VMD Tcl script that draws the C-alpha trace (Angstrom):
set ca {
  {0.00 0.00 0.00}
  {1.32 3.42 -0.89}
  {0.47 6.97 0.16}
  {0.81 9.36 -2.78}
  {0.34 12.69 -1.06}
  {-3.41 13.02 -0.67}
  {-4.83 9.53 -0.80}
  {-3.94 5.84 -0.84}
  {-3.35 3.45 -3.71}
  {-2.91 -0.28 -3.74}
  {-2.78 -3.08 -6.33}
  {-3.61 -6.69 -5.44}
  {-3.77 -9.93 -7.41}
  {-6.76 -12.03 -6.39}
  {-9.52 -14.13 -7.95}
  {-7.41 -14.64 -11.06}
  {-7.24 -10.95 -11.93}
  {-5.80 -7.62 -10.76}
  {-7.62 -5.31 -8.37}
  {-6.65 -1.69 -7.78}
  {-7.74 0.70 -5.07}
  {-7.51 4.45 -5.63}
  {-8.65 6.44 -2.59}
  {-8.45 10.21 -2.98}
  {-9.35 11.12 0.62}
  {-6.79 12.28 3.16}
  {-5.38 9.06 4.64}
  {-6.50 8.15 8.14}
  {-5.74 5.15 10.31}
  {-9.33 3.99 9.85}
  {-9.14 4.17 6.04}
  {-5.76 2.39 5.97}
  {-7.17 -0.38 8.18}
  {-10.26 -0.63 5.96}
  {-8.07 -0.97 2.88}
  {-6.30 -3.90 4.55}
  {-9.72 -5.43 5.34}
  {-10.95 -4.89 1.77}
  {-7.93 -6.73 0.36}
  {-8.44 -9.59 2.82}
  {-12.09 -9.72 1.76}
  {-11.15 -10.32 -1.87}
  {-8.97 -13.30 -0.94}
  {-11.78 -14.64 1.23}
  {-14.20 -14.41 -1.72}
  {-11.71 -16.33 -3.86}
  {-11.46 -19.12 -1.28}
  {-15.25 -19.41 -1.05}
  {-16.40 -18.85 -4.65}
  {-13.57 -19.85 -6.98}
  {-14.67 -22.48 -9.49}
  {-10.96 -23.24 -10.09}
  {-10.36 -24.36 -6.51}
  {-11.55 -27.87 -5.75}
  {-11.82 -27.03 -2.05}
  {-13.97 -23.89 -2.44}
  {-17.48 -23.92 -1.06}
  {-18.97 -23.26 -4.49}
  {-17.04 -26.21 -6.01}
  {-18.16 -28.51 -3.21}
  {-21.73 -27.30 -3.66}
  {-21.54 -27.94 -7.41}
  {-20.37 -31.51 -6.74}
  {-23.20 -32.10 -4.27}
  {-20.82 -32.50 -1.33}
  {-22.66 -29.84 0.65}
  {-26.16 -28.41 0.63}
  {-27.25 -24.85 0.01}
  {-28.95 -24.67 3.40}
  {-25.66 -25.62 5.06}
  {-23.73 -22.82 3.32}
  {-22.92 -19.44 4.85}
  {-25.27 -16.47 4.50}
  {-22.93 -14.87 1.93}
  {-23.13 -17.93 -0.35}
  {-26.93 -17.95 -0.09}
  {-26.95 -14.19 -0.76}
  {-24.95 -14.61 -3.98}
  {-27.15 -17.46 -5.18}
  {-30.27 -15.38 -4.46}
  {-28.79 -12.44 -6.38}
  {-28.03 -14.77 -9.30}
  {-31.63 -15.95 -9.31}
  {-32.82 -12.33 -9.27}
  {-30.50 -11.43 -12.16}
  {-31.80 -14.40 -14.14}
  {-35.39 -13.26 -13.71}
  {-34.59 -9.61 -14.43}
  {-32.85 -10.51 -17.69}
  {-35.40 -13.00 -18.95}
  {-32.95 -15.85 -18.40}
  {-30.03 -14.26 -20.26}
  {-28.02 -14.27 -17.05}
  {-27.51 -17.76 -15.69}
  {-25.30 -19.12 -12.92}
  {-25.69 -22.60 -14.46}
  {-25.21 -21.80 -18.18}
  {-23.84 -25.24 -19.06}
  {-25.59 -27.12 -16.29}
  {-22.79 -26.59 -13.75}
  {-23.00 -24.12 -10.88}
  {-20.88 -21.07 -11.69}
  {-21.85 -17.66 -10.24}
  {-18.68 -16.00 -11.60}
  {-20.69 -13.59 -13.77}
  {-21.91 -11.85 -10.61}
  {-19.37 -12.65 -7.89}
  {-16.58 -10.27 -8.95}
  {-18.90 -7.28 -9.13}
  {-20.40 -8.23 -5.78}
  {-16.93 -8.57 -4.25}
  {-15.78 -5.18 -5.58}
  {-18.96 -3.47 -4.37}
  {-18.51 -4.97 -0.91}
  {-14.84 -3.87 -0.82}
  {-15.99 -0.35 -1.72}
  {-18.55 -0.50 1.11}
  {-15.82 -1.47 3.59}
  {-13.92 1.70 2.65}
  {-17.06 3.83 2.80}
  {-17.82 2.64 6.33}
  {-14.34 3.78 7.37}
  {-15.03 7.31 6.15}
  {-13.58 7.25 2.63}
  {-15.75 9.08 0.11}
  {-13.67 9.55 -3.05}
  {-12.96 6.00 -4.16}
  {-12.31 3.95 -7.27}
  {-12.14 0.18 -6.83}
  {-11.25 -1.62 -10.06}
  {-11.53 -5.38 -10.37}
  {-10.20 -6.50 -13.74}
  {-11.84 -3.58 -15.54}
  {-15.11 -3.59 -13.56}
  {-15.31 -0.55 -11.32}
  {-17.22 0.96 -8.40}
  {-16.69 4.71 -8.09}
  {-17.83 7.39 -5.68}
  {-17.09 11.03 -5.06}
  {-14.49 12.85 -7.11}
  {-11.02 12.28 -8.52}
  {-10.07 15.76 -7.26}
  {-12.07 18.62 -5.72}
  {-14.69 19.60 -8.27}
  {-13.46 17.03 -10.83}
  {-15.51 13.90 -11.68}
  {-13.91 10.55 -12.29}
  {-13.00 9.86 -15.94}
  {-12.63 6.20 -16.88}
  {-11.29 5.11 -20.25}
  {-12.83 2.02 -21.84}
  {-10.27 0.01 -23.82}
  {-11.00 -0.52 -27.50}
  {-11.40 -4.27 -28.11}
  {-9.98 -4.08 -31.65}
  {-7.23 -1.48 -31.24}
  {-4.77 -2.33 -28.46}
  {-3.64 0.73 -26.56}
  {-6.59 2.85 -27.71}
  {-9.78 3.91 -25.93}
  {-13.21 3.60 -27.50}
  {-14.94 5.97 -25.05}
  {-14.46 7.74 -21.72}
  {-17.06 7.43 -18.97}
  {-17.38 10.39 -16.61}
  {-19.29 10.77 -13.36}
  {-19.27 10.90 -9.59}
  {-21.11 7.80 -8.35}
  {-21.02 5.01 -10.90}
  {-20.54 1.31 -11.44}
  {-18.97 0.26 -14.75}
  {-18.75 -3.29 -16.09}
  {-17.43 -4.47 -19.45}
  {-17.90 -7.88 -21.05}
  {-16.09 -9.05 -24.15}
  {-13.60 -11.45 -25.65}
  {-10.48 -9.26 -25.92}
  {-9.00 -10.13 -22.51}
  {-10.34 -13.61 -21.71}
  {-11.41 -14.97 -25.09}
  {-14.76 -16.68 -25.48}
  {-15.98 -17.29 -21.93}
  {-19.64 -16.18 -21.89}
  {-22.14 -18.83 -22.91}
  {-25.59 -18.44 -24.41}
  {-27.69 -19.86 -21.55}
  {-30.32 -21.11 -23.99}
  {-27.99 -23.12 -26.21}
  {-24.89 -23.69 -24.08}
  {-22.78 -22.48 -27.02}
  {-20.45 -19.44 -26.86}
  {-22.50 -16.25 -26.94}
  {-22.55 -14.36 -30.23}
  {-22.03 -10.99 -28.59}
  {-20.27 -7.83 -29.77}
  {-16.53 -7.27 -29.48}
  {-17.20 -5.57 -26.15}
  {-20.16 -4.25 -24.23}
  {-20.05 -1.83 -21.30}
  {-22.90 -1.25 -18.85}
  {-23.02 1.69 -16.44}
  {-25.23 1.70 -13.33}
  {-24.98 2.75 -9.69}
  {-23.95 -0.48 -7.94}
  {-21.60 -3.02 -9.45}
  {-23.24 -6.30 -8.40}
  {-26.15 -6.03 -10.79}
  {-24.27 -3.86 -13.30}
  {-21.76 -6.69 -13.72}
  {-24.49 -9.31 -14.06}
  {-26.39 -7.17 -16.58}
  {-23.23 -6.66 -18.67}
  {-22.82 -10.44 -18.85}
  {-26.48 -10.89 -19.79}
  {-26.43 -8.10 -22.38}
  {-23.37 -9.61 -24.04}
  {-25.13 -12.97 -24.22}
  {-28.18 -11.29 -25.79}
  {-26.18 -10.17 -28.81}
  {-28.35 -8.03 -31.09}
  {-31.16 -7.79 -28.51}
  {-28.98 -5.96 -25.98}
  {-29.34 -2.37 -27.17}
  {-33.14 -2.32 -27.04}
  {-33.13 -4.12 -23.66}
  {-30.71 -1.62 -22.14}
  {-32.64 1.37 -23.56}
  {-35.62 0.22 -21.49}
  {-33.71 -0.82 -18.36}
  {-34.23 1.86 -15.73}
  {-31.03 3.12 -14.10}
  {-28.60 1.52 -16.56}
  {-26.92 2.60 -19.81}
  {-24.84 0.73 -22.35}
  {-22.12 1.13 -24.96}
  {-20.84 -1.49 -27.40}
  {-18.29 -2.02 -30.11}
  {-19.61 -4.48 -32.68}
  {-17.40 -7.10 -34.25}
  {-17.12 -4.97 -37.41}
  {-15.89 -2.01 -35.33}
  {-19.10 0.04 -35.37}
  {-20.18 1.48 -31.98}
  {-23.57 2.00 -30.44}
  {-24.65 3.61 -27.19}
  {-27.89 4.10 -25.31}
  {-29.28 7.62 -25.13}
  {-28.14 8.37 -21.59}
  {-24.69 6.80 -21.64}
  {-22.49 9.07 -19.45}
  {-19.48 9.62 -21.68}
  {-17.43 12.62 -22.76}
  {-18.73 12.20 -26.29}
  {-22.40 12.13 -25.26}
  {-21.91 15.24 -23.11}
  {-20.50 17.06 -26.11}
  {-23.53 15.99 -28.09}
  {-25.82 17.43 -25.43}
  {-27.09 14.11 -24.10}
  {-27.64 13.19 -20.48}
  {-24.53 12.51 -18.47}
  {-23.65 10.74 -15.21}
}
mol new
graphics top color blue
foreach p $ca { graphics top sphere $p radius 0.5 }
foreach p [lrange $ca 0 end-1] q [lrange $ca 1 end] { graphics top cylinder $p $q radius 0.2 }
display resetview
C-alpha cells in the first residue's frame, strides 16, 4: 500500500485478476485499516467462490458434497442475487449456463462493491475500486473534478473507444479481448454471439456486472433491452468495429452531443 500525497493506492492480485484501489481522501488510520480489510475480503471471496479451486465452497456445492442450506449467508446471498438477475434478464443471465453451478458472472462485481462499502464505512468518500476492468466509483477524482474512466478498444490495443465520466457510478465491461470466449448463451450452451465488447453503467456493481454479462449474451437484442432498463446505460463495439450507445450513456462524447450525463 502506498500513500501518494493526498490519498492511498494499492494493487492486489486475487480471484485470477488484478484489483486496484484508488482512494483520494486524506489518509486516516481507519481508512488504511479498511483498505487492509478490503484486500483480505477479496482473498476470502476467492477461497469461497472460486470455481478453479476444488476445495472452495462453491465447487463442493456444485459436486453435491454440501447443501445450500448448510452454506454461509454470503453464499446464499450470492445465489439469491443470481436468481434475481436471471429473472430480471429473462434468463439471459444464468449461474448454471452449461448445467454446472458457476456464479462467476456476478461474484466479482459483488466482491468489488462490498470492498468499496468497507472503505465507505471507514469514512472514505472519493474511491475507485477496479476489479479486472469492472469498477465501483464514488465522489471525485479531485475537488470539483468527476472521475474519468477510459474504456479500452477491443480491436485497437492501446486505444480507448470511449471515456465514462461521473461521480457515483458502477462500470462493467464484457467481451472477448481479454479472456477470449468465456460467456455462454444460456439457452444453447454455445459461446454467446455478442459484440466485441459491451459496457454497462449503473450505480452499484453487483447487478451492473451481471447485466453486462447478460447483455453480451443477448447479442443483437442488448441495445433495445438496455434502452428500457431503468437506471442503466450501455455502450458497445460491434465485431465490425461500429459502436452504439444508449441515449443516456455518461461519456465525454455524449456530453459534447448534449445528451444526459452521469
